[in-house]
Each structure stands twice: as C-alpha cells, then as structure tokens.
C-alpha positions as protocol buffer text, in pm:
chain_id: "A"
residue {
  index: 1
  type: MET
  ca { x: 9086 y: 10460 z: 13889 }
}
residue {
  index: 2
  type: LYS
  ca { x: 9403 y: 10586 z: 14065 }
}
residue {
  index: 3
  type: ASP
  ca { x: 9531 y: 10944 z: 14090 }
}
residue {
  index: 4
  type: LYS
  ca { x: 9859 y: 10851 z: 13894 }
}
residue {
  index: 5
  type: LEU
  ca { x: 9901 y: 10715 z: 13540 }
}
residue {
  index: 6
  type: ILE
  ca { x: 10225 y: 10546 z: 13445 }
}
residue {
  index: 7
  type: ILE
  ca { x: 10290 y: 10509 z: 13075 }
}
residue {
  index: 8
  type: ILE
  ca { x: 10546 y: 10240 z: 12970 }
}
residue {
  index: 9
  type: GLY
  ca { x: 10736 y: 10366 z: 12681 }
}
residue {
  index: 10
  type: ALA
  ca { x: 10846 y: 10732 z: 12636 }
}
residue {
  index: 11
  type: SER
  ca { x: 10928 y: 10754 z: 12270 }
}
residue {
  index: 12
  type: GLY
  ca { x: 10708 y: 10869 z: 11974 }
}
residue {
  index: 13
  type: HIS
  ca { x: 10400 y: 10652 z: 12048 }
}
residue {
  index: 14
  type: GLY
  ca { x: 10435 y: 10729 z: 12422 }
}
residue {
  index: 15
  type: LYS
  ca { x: 10420 y: 11101 z: 12346 }
}
residue {
  index: 16
  type: VAL
  ca { x: 10090 y: 11064 z: 12159 }
}
residue {
  index: 17
  type: VAL
  ca { x: 9951 y: 10846 z: 12432 }
}
residue {
  index: 18
  type: ALA
  ca { x: 10047 y: 11098 z: 12705 }
}
residue {
  index: 19
  type: ASP
  ca { x: 9887 y: 11373 z: 12515 }
}
residue {
  index: 20
  type: ILE
  ca { x: 9562 y: 11186 z: 12510 }
}
residue {
  index: 21
  type: ALA
  ca { x: 9599 y: 11117 z: 12887 }
}
residue {
  index: 22
  type: ILE
  ca { x: 9656 y: 11490 z: 12954 }
}
residue {
  index: 23
  type: LYS
  ca { x: 9354 y: 11584 z: 12749 }
}
residue {
  index: 24
  type: MET
  ca { x: 9134 y: 11327 z: 12934 }
}
residue {
  index: 25
  type: ASN
  ca { x: 9211 y: 11518 z: 13249 }
}
residue {
  index: 26
  type: LYS
  ca { x: 9142 y: 11211 z: 13482 }
}
residue {
  index: 27
  type: TRP
  ca { x: 9479 y: 11178 z: 13654 }
}
residue {
  index: 28
  type: GLN
  ca { x: 9650 y: 11410 z: 13897 }
}
residue {
  index: 29
  type: SER
  ca { x: 10000 y: 11300 z: 13775 }
}
residue {
  index: 30
  type: ILE
  ca { x: 10137 y: 11129 z: 13471 }
}
residue {
  index: 31
  type: ALA
  ca { x: 10483 y: 10971 z: 13443 }
}
residue {
  index: 32
  type: PHE
  ca { x: 10674 y: 10738 z: 13219 }
}
residue {
  index: 33
  type: LEU
  ca { x: 10878 y: 10419 z: 13256 }
}
residue {
  index: 34
  type: ASP
  ca { x: 11137 y: 10351 z: 12984 }
}
residue {
  index: 35
  type: ASP
  ca { x: 11436 y: 10123 z: 12949 }
}
residue {
  index: 36
  type: ASP
  ca { x: 11651 y: 10383 z: 12771 }
}
residue {
  index: 37
  type: GLU
  ca { x: 11817 y: 10540 z: 13070 }
}
residue {
  index: 38
  type: SER
  ca { x: 11926 y: 10845 z: 12858 }
}
residue {
  index: 39
  type: ILE
  ca { x: 11561 y: 10955 z: 12851 }
}
residue {
  index: 40
  type: LYS
  ca { x: 11494 y: 11169 z: 13167 }
}
residue {
  index: 41
  type: THR
  ca { x: 11175 y: 11348 z: 13047 }
}
residue {
  index: 42
  type: SER
  ca { x: 10929 y: 11327 z: 12762 }
}
residue {
  index: 43
  type: MET
  ca { x: 10650 y: 11570 z: 12683 }
}
residue {
  index: 44
  type: GLY
  ca { x: 10757 y: 11746 z: 13006 }
}
residue {
  index: 45
  type: LEU
  ca { x: 10673 y: 11444 z: 13205 }
}
residue {
  index: 46
  type: GLU
  ca { x: 10928 y: 11266 z: 13420 }
}
residue {
  index: 47
  type: VAL
  ca { x: 11066 y: 10923 z: 13339 }
}
residue {
  index: 48
  type: ILE
  ca { x: 11067 y: 10766 z: 13688 }
}
residue {
  index: 49
  type: GLY
  ca { x: 11226 y: 10427 z: 13612 }
}
residue {
  index: 50
  type: ARG
  ca { x: 11255 y: 10118 z: 13397 }
}
residue {
  index: 51
  type: THR
  ca { x: 10978 y: 9891 z: 13266 }
}
residue {
  index: 52
  type: ALA
  ca { x: 11051 y: 9635 z: 13546 }
}
residue {
  index: 53
  type: ASP
  ca { x: 10975 y: 9910 z: 13807 }
}
residue {
  index: 54
  type: ALA
  ca { x: 10600 y: 9900 z: 13721 }
}
residue {
  index: 55
  type: PHE
  ca { x: 10535 y: 9637 z: 13973 }
}
residue {
  index: 56
  type: THR
  ca { x: 10655 y: 9860 z: 14256 }
}
residue {
  index: 57
  type: TYR
  ca { x: 10378 y: 10100 z: 14172 }
}
residue {
  index: 58
  type: LYS
  ca { x: 10104 y: 9840 z: 14155 }
}
residue {
  index: 59
  type: ASP
  ca { x: 9884 y: 9981 z: 14427 }
}
residue {
  index: 60
  type: ASP
  ca { x: 9952 y: 10348 z: 14341 }
}
residue {
  index: 61
  type: ALA
  ca { x: 9897 y: 10393 z: 13969 }
}
residue {
  index: 62
  type: ASP
  ca { x: 9695 y: 10299 z: 13657 }
}
residue {
  index: 63
  type: PHE
  ca { x: 9908 y: 10163 z: 13371 }
}
residue {
  index: 64
  type: PHE
  ca { x: 9920 y: 10202 z: 12992 }
}
residue {
  index: 65
  type: VAL
  ca { x: 10163 y: 10012 z: 12765 }
}
residue {
  index: 66
  type: ALA
  ca { x: 10279 y: 10260 z: 12479 }
}
residue {
  index: 67
  type: ILE
  ca { x: 10484 y: 10021 z: 12271 }
}
residue {
  index: 68
  type: GLY
  ca { x: 10428 y: 10023 z: 11901 }
}
residue {
  index: 69
  type: ASN
  ca { x: 10534 y: 9675 z: 11822 }
}
residue {
  index: 70
  type: ASN
  ca { x: 10223 y: 9450 z: 11855 }
}
residue {
  index: 71
  type: ALA
  ca { x: 10407 y: 9146 z: 11990 }
}
residue {
  index: 72
  type: VAL
  ca { x: 10613 y: 9337 z: 12244 }
}
residue {
  index: 73
  type: ARG
  ca { x: 10309 y: 9533 z: 12366 }
}
residue {
  index: 74
  type: GLU
  ca { x: 10115 y: 9202 z: 12399 }
}
residue {
  index: 75
  type: LYS
  ca { x: 10394 y: 9038 z: 12606 }
}
residue {
  index: 76
  type: LEU
  ca { x: 10433 y: 9330 z: 12845 }
}
residue {
  index: 77
  type: GLN
  ca { x: 10054 y: 9410 z: 12882 }
}
residue {
  index: 78
  type: GLU
  ca { x: 9963 y: 9043 z: 12951 }
}
residue {
  index: 79
  type: LYS
  ca { x: 10231 y: 9032 z: 13218 }
}
residue {
  index: 80
  type: LEU
  ca { x: 10080 y: 9342 z: 13388 }
}
residue {
  index: 81
  type: ILE
  ca { x: 9739 y: 9186 z: 13365 }
}
residue {
  index: 82
  type: ASP
  ca { x: 9866 y: 8859 z: 13513 }
}
residue {
  index: 83
  type: GLU
  ca { x: 10013 y: 9049 z: 13809 }
}
residue {
  index: 84
  type: GLU
  ca { x: 9680 y: 9232 z: 13856 }
}
residue {
  index: 85
  type: LEU
  ca { x: 9797 y: 9577 z: 13768 }
}
residue {
  index: 86
  type: ASN
  ca { x: 9525 y: 9809 z: 13652 }
}
residue {
  index: 87
  type: VAL
  ca { x: 9561 y: 9853 z: 13277 }
}
residue {
  index: 88
  type: VAL
  ca { x: 9338 y: 10132 z: 13135 }
}
residue {
  index: 89
  type: SER
  ca { x: 9223 y: 10241 z: 12784 }
}
residue {
  index: 90
  type: LEU
  ca { x: 9297 y: 10594 z: 12664 }
}
residue {
  index: 91
  type: ILE
  ca { x: 9046 y: 10766 z: 12428 }
}
residue {
  index: 92
  type: HIS
  ca { x: 9112 y: 11099 z: 12285 }
}
residue {
  index: 93
  type: PRO
  ca { x: 8825 y: 11353 z: 12353 }
}
residue {
  index: 94
  type: SER
  ca { x: 8802 y: 11441 z: 11986 }
}
residue {
  index: 95
  type: SER
  ca { x: 8726 y: 11085 z: 11878 }
}
residue {
  index: 96
  type: VAL
  ca { x: 8373 y: 10988 z: 11782 }
}
residue {
  index: 97
  type: ILE
  ca { x: 8253 y: 10658 z: 11954 }
}
residue {
  index: 98
  type: GLY
  ca { x: 7927 y: 10519 z: 11830 }
}
residue {
  index: 99
  type: THR
  ca { x: 7655 y: 10350 z: 12028 }
}
residue {
  index: 100
  type: ASP
  ca { x: 7716 y: 9991 z: 12149 }
}
residue {
  index: 101
  type: VAL
  ca { x: 8091 y: 10016 z: 12091 }
}
residue {
  index: 102
  type: GLU
  ca { x: 8315 y: 9809 z: 12326 }
}
residue {
  index: 103
  type: ILE
  ca { x: 8679 y: 9911 z: 12373 }
}
residue {
  index: 104
  type: SER
  ca { x: 8885 y: 9674 z: 12588 }
}
residue {
  index: 105
  type: MET
  ca { x: 9175 y: 9748 z: 12832 }
}
residue {
  index: 106
  type: GLY
  ca { x: 9498 y: 9892 z: 12711 }
}
residue {
  index: 107
  type: THR
  ca { x: 9365 y: 10024 z: 12380 }
}
residue {
  index: 108
  type: ALA
  ca { x: 9456 y: 10369 z: 12258 }
}
residue {
  index: 109
  type: VAL
  ca { x: 9205 y: 10565 z: 12042 }
}
residue {
  index: 110
  type: MET
  ca { x: 9381 y: 10868 z: 11892 }
}
residue {
  index: 111
  type: ALA
  ca { x: 9266 y: 11209 z: 11786 }
}
residue {
  index: 112
  type: GLY
  ca { x: 9006 y: 11232 z: 11508 }
}
residue {
  index: 113
  type: VAL
  ca { x: 8914 y: 10867 z: 11505 }
}
residue {
  index: 114
  type: VAL
  ca { x: 8566 y: 10753 z: 11426 }
}
residue {
  index: 115
  type: ILE
  ca { x: 8441 y: 10406 z: 11549 }
}
residue {
  index: 116
  type: ASN
  ca { x: 8080 y: 10338 z: 11439 }
}
residue {
  index: 117
  type: SER
  ca { x: 7803 y: 10155 z: 11616 }
}
residue {
  index: 118
  type: SER
  ca { x: 7832 y: 9794 z: 11741 }
}
residue {
  index: 119
  type: SER
  ca { x: 8202 y: 9760 z: 11679 }
}
residue {
  index: 120
  type: LYS
  ca { x: 8426 y: 9571 z: 11931 }
}
residue {
  index: 121
  type: ILE
  ca { x: 8791 y: 9652 z: 11982 }
}
residue {
  index: 122
  type: GLY
  ca { x: 9013 y: 9412 z: 12168 }
}
residue {
  index: 123
  type: LYS
  ca { x: 9291 y: 9451 z: 12427 }
}
residue {
  index: 124
  type: GLY
  ca { x: 9594 y: 9654 z: 12361 }
}
residue {
  index: 125
  type: CYS
  ca { x: 9495 y: 9786 z: 12024 }
}
residue {
  index: 126
  type: ILE
  ca { x: 9618 y: 10103 z: 11861 }
}
residue {
  index: 127
  type: ILE
  ca { x: 9354 y: 10295 z: 11670 }
}
residue {
  index: 128
  type: ASN
  ca { x: 9572 y: 10558 z: 11525 }
}
residue {
  index: 129
  type: THR
  ca { x: 9509 y: 10927 z: 11419 }
}
residue {
  index: 130
  type: SER
  ca { x: 9207 y: 11002 z: 11197 }
}
residue {
  index: 131
  type: SER
  ca { x: 9137 y: 10635 z: 11126 }
}
residue {
  index: 132
  type: SER
  ca { x: 8773 y: 10539 z: 11056 }
}
residue {
  index: 133
  type: LEU
  ca { x: 8609 y: 10211 z: 11159 }
}
residue {
  index: 134
  type: ASP
  ca { x: 8252 y: 10169 z: 11031 }
}
residue {
  index: 135
  type: HIS
  ca { x: 7968 y: 9960 z: 11198 }
}
residue {
  index: 136
  type: ASP
  ca { x: 8007 y: 9608 z: 11321 }
}
residue {
  index: 137
  type: ASN
  ca { x: 8379 y: 9588 z: 11301 }
}
residue {
  index: 138
  type: ILE
  ca { x: 8544 y: 9324 z: 11517 }
}
residue {
  index: 139
  type: ILE
  ca { x: 8912 y: 9411 z: 11587 }
}
residue {
  index: 140
  type: GLU
  ca { x: 9087 y: 9145 z: 11788 }
}
residue {
  index: 141
  type: ASP
  ca { x: 9365 y: 9184 z: 12047 }
}
residue {
  index: 142
  type: TYR
  ca { x: 9679 y: 9382 z: 11983 }
}
residue {
  index: 143
  type: VAL
  ca { x: 9597 y: 9502 z: 11638 }
}
residue {
  index: 144
  type: HIS
  ca { x: 9755 y: 9833 z: 11510 }
}
residue {
  index: 145
  type: ILE
  ca { x: 9526 y: 10046 z: 11281 }
}
residue {
  index: 146
  type: SER
  ca { x: 9759 y: 10311 z: 11139 }
}
residue {
  index: 147
  type: PRO
  ca { x: 9669 y: 10672 z: 11076 }
}
residue {
  index: 148
  type: GLY
  ca { x: 9421 y: 10736 z: 10801 }
}
residue {
  index: 149
  type: VAL
  ca { x: 9304 y: 10375 z: 10765 }
}
residue {
  index: 150
  type: ARG
  ca { x: 8939 y: 10318 z: 10642 }
}
residue {
  index: 151
  type: THR
  ca { x: 8743 y: 10016 z: 10715 }
}
residue {
  index: 152
  type: ALA
  ca { x: 8388 y: 9958 z: 10587 }
}
residue {
  index: 153
  type: GLY
  ca { x: 8111 y: 9781 z: 10777 }
}
residue {
  index: 154
  type: SER
  ca { x: 8122 y: 9428 z: 10906 }
}
residue {
  index: 155
  type: ILE
  ca { x: 8487 y: 9356 z: 10882 }
}
residue {
  index: 156
  type: GLY
  ca { x: 8707 y: 9146 z: 11106 }
}
residue {
  index: 157
  type: ILE
  ca { x: 9075 y: 9198 z: 11185 }
}
residue {
  index: 158
  type: GLY
  ca { x: 9263 y: 8907 z: 11351 }
}
residue {
  index: 159
  type: LYS
  ca { x: 9493 y: 8925 z: 11645 }
}
residue {
  index: 160
  type: GLY
  ca { x: 9829 y: 9113 z: 11605 }
}
residue {
  index: 161
  type: THR
  ca { x: 9757 y: 9231 z: 11244 }
}
residue {
  index: 162
  type: TRP
  ca { x: 9890 y: 9562 z: 11143 }
}
residue {
  index: 163
  type: LEU
  ca { x: 9714 y: 9786 z: 10887 }
}
residue {
  index: 164
  type: GLY
  ca { x: 9952 y: 10043 z: 10725 }
}
residue {
  index: 165
  type: ILE
  ca { x: 9888 y: 10408 z: 10699 }
}
residue {
  index: 166
  type: GLY
  ca { x: 9603 y: 10499 z: 10454 }
}
residue {
  index: 167
  type: SER
  ca { x: 9503 y: 10139 z: 10384 }
}
residue {
  index: 168
  type: VAL
  ca { x: 9140 y: 10049 z: 10302 }
}
residue {
  index: 169
  type: VAL
  ca { x: 8935 y: 9742 z: 10381 }
}
residue {
  index: 170
  type: SER
  ca { x: 8615 y: 9683 z: 10191 }
}
residue {
  index: 171
  type: ASN
  ca { x: 8286 y: 9572 z: 10360 }
}
residue {
  index: 172
  type: ASN
  ca { x: 8233 y: 9216 z: 10477 }
}
residue {
  index: 173
  type: VAL
  ca { x: 8599 y: 9131 z: 10462 }
}
residue {
  index: 174
  type: ASN
  ca { x: 8799 y: 8936 z: 10719 }
}
residue {
  index: 175
  type: ILE
  ca { x: 9176 y: 8951 z: 10765 }
}
residue {
  index: 176
  type: CYS
  ca { x: 9330 y: 8670 z: 10960 }
}
residue {
  index: 177
  type: SER
  ca { x: 9575 y: 8714 z: 11254 }
}
residue {
  index: 178
  type: GLY
  ca { x: 9941 y: 8805 z: 11209 }
}
residue {
  index: 179
  type: CYS
  ca { x: 9908 y: 8999 z: 10884 }
}
residue {
  index: 180
  type: LYS
  ca { x: 10091 y: 9317 z: 10771 }
}
residue {
  index: 181
  type: VAL
  ca { x: 9896 y: 9531 z: 10519 }
}
residue {
  index: 182
  type: GLY
  ca { x: 10113 y: 9794 z: 10348 }
}
residue {
  index: 183
  type: ALA
  ca { x: 10053 y: 10169 z: 10330 }
}
residue {
  index: 184
  type: GLY
  ca { x: 9781 y: 10266 z: 10090 }
}
residue {
  index: 185
  type: ALA
  ca { x: 9682 y: 9901 z: 10014 }
}
residue {
  index: 186
  type: VAL
  ca { x: 9325 y: 9803 z: 9943 }
}
residue {
  index: 187
  type: VAL
  ca { x: 9172 y: 9484 z: 10069 }
}
residue {
  index: 188
  type: VAL
  ca { x: 8869 y: 9374 z: 9881 }
}
residue {
  index: 189
  type: LYS
  ca { x: 8845 y: 9002 z: 9974 }
}
residue {
  index: 190
  type: ASP
  ca { x: 8926 y: 8779 z: 10271 }
}
residue {
  index: 191
  type: ILE
  ca { x: 9286 y: 8727 z: 10375 }
}
residue {
  index: 192
  type: THR
  ca { x: 9312 y: 8379 z: 10513 }
}
residue {
  index: 193
  type: GLU
  ca { x: 9690 y: 8323 z: 10531 }
}
residue {
  index: 194
  type: SER
  ca { x: 9923 y: 8528 z: 10765 }
}
residue {
  index: 195
  type: GLY
  ca { x: 10181 y: 8736 z: 10570 }
}
residue {
  index: 196
  type: THR
  ca { x: 10263 y: 9068 z: 10422 }
}
residue {
  index: 197
  type: TYR
  ca { x: 10026 y: 9217 z: 10166 }
}
residue {
  index: 198
  type: VAL
  ca { x: 10065 y: 9525 z: 9948 }
}
residue {
  index: 199
  type: GLY
  ca { x: 9913 y: 9686 z: 9646 }
}
residue {
  index: 200
  type: VAL
  ca { x: 9571 y: 9774 z: 9494 }
}
residue {
  index: 201
  type: PRO
  ca { x: 9413 y: 9525 z: 9536 }
}
residue {
  index: 202
  type: VAL
  ca { x: 9652 y: 9353 z: 9779 }
}
residue {
  index: 203
  type: ARG
  ca { x: 9876 y: 9069 z: 9686 }
}
residue {
  index: 204
  type: ARG
  ca { x: 10091 y: 8861 z: 9920 }
}
residue {
  index: 205
  type: VAL
  ca { x: 10456 y: 8936 z: 9888 }
}
residue {
  index: 206
  type: TYR
  ca { x: 10591 y: 8725 z: 10182 }
}
C-alpha cells in the first residue's frame, strides 16, 4: 500500500468513493484524475490530471477506478492491471462483512452494505449504499449492485450485470452476464438470456 491514492473519475460516483477512502484513513493524500478539464477539485480534493496520466504515478500511488458504467470501468481497470498499477478495493467502515467473504481488487463497498458469510465479490464491482447480499452469493466481475438491492442466499450474478435500485433477487437464483434489472424489480427464477428486465416478477423488455 502506498501513501497516495488516486481516484479516476471525479463526478458523483467518484465523490462517494472518495468519502469511503477518507473514512478508511489509510492514505496520507487522495487526489483525482478526470478527463473533464473544467473540474479542478471535487470533495475538496485536487484533480491532478487526466486519466492517461495515471501511468506517470505508477510507483507513487494506489489506484481506484470510480466510473459508474460497467463496460468503461472494466476497460480502464483491466488496462491498469495489465500495466501492473496497484488497484485497491475501498470498503466503507460502516459496512458489515461476514466471515469467509472474498472481495476482489477495484471493488467499492458503500456505506450501510451487508455482505453475509461465504460470499465472493469479483473485480471492479460496485456494491452500493445500503444494499444487502446474503450468504453464498457469487458476484462476478464488474457488476453494479445499486442502492437498496436485496439478494437472498445462494445467488449468482454474471459479469457486467446491473441491478437497479431497490431490486430484489430470490434465493437460489442465477442471473447471466450482461443483464440490466430495473428499479424495484423482483427476480424469482433464473435469467439465462442477456437483456433488460423489469417488473414484479421480472419480464424481458429488450
């Protein structure tokens, strides 16, 4: 772990991520990189350059990619990993992490989250505010679990899937990669085809 943390992305998601990093109290300094040159500071922290500048800080800083879009976050984080930059996870001190839980690099766990025992969270995931994942959940890489999501035990979420705010996944259900599940939706059986799903229970709309 380095003394400096650089967060890539200084907008809304970046602000929440920065707040977690501040509360973790592990870095002497925290700064942003962002491609919007009109943003000079965010959360009182300096924007010190553009995304491409990350590689000049390779030996001096830890890195976190705070980009909400799953595909963009994956592309950028994987590039950092390939170039051997040190990508960290950020876990809010108020979250509750059960025994035998694995959280991979580049994942953010927000305030009020509960992740119960024997769950595994992949790379570059967003486990957003006050979401709850029960035991034996397998969350693959670059998944976004929105605020207030509830998943029961023994569920699987495929790579790059997005669960909308307040959605619910019943126990022993698997959702394949590349899905979008709408706000407030309820998933009660396996989703095996990528697409967008809404409603109670969910139906595929496209």
